[in-house]
N, C-alpha and C positions, 0 to 999 in steps of 0.2 A: 381790676376793670379798667381799661386804659381812661386816659384824660380828653376829653372832647378836646379839641383845636376849631376854631373857629378864623375866617377871614374877614376884616371889616376898615372901615375909616373913621379915624379921631375926628368927633366932634367936638371937642372940648377938651382942654388941656390947664382950666381955669384952678384947678386943686394941685396942693402937692403931692406927689407919687401918684396921683390917680389922674387917668385920661377916659373919657367915655367914647366908648367905641360904638359903633352901626354899621349892625350886622344885617346883609341883605340876603333875602331866600328866596328862587324862583320853583313856583310849581304848578302844575295843571290843576284848574278846576274841575273837582271829578262830578261833573255834571253838564258844565258849559262848554269842557274843553278850551278855556282860555288861559292864557298864561298868567299868573298874580304873582306881583312884586307885595313880598312883606319883609318890613325890616325892626329890625330890635335893638336897644341901646344895652351895652353890658357896660360898667366900670369897673376898668382894669389897675391893676398894680403898675406903678412904673417907675421902677426904685430911683433911676437916676435924672427925673424928667428929660429922658433925649426925645420924646415923639412931640410933633406939632401938630395942632389944627390940619386938615387936610392930609395925614398919610396914613397910607395902606400899612396895614401892622396884622399881626398873626397873635392872635390870645386861646392861654391854654386854663381848662378848669385848673383850681386847686385851693387848698384847705383856706376856710373864710380868714379875711385879712381883717375887713372889719364890719360893719351891718351892712353893709350893701356891696359889700366886694369881697369878690368872688373867682375873678379870673387873673389872672395876670398877662402881659405884656410878652413874647418874646421873640421879637424883631419885626 
């Protein structure tokens, strides 16, 4: 099964080797047909602390790195 890849914005880089990435998705409401924006935060592994708050990054699924980290930054 291929690993999922998501794109989002870094919202926090306070922790060592970890960034919090907010990923937004858009979809149409099934009844109202209105476009809805939903976002979800993911904690991703950033080995060299290269990314800062506000950067746009891509993350991919990986084996668990810690209790909350299941993603890693690829660029």
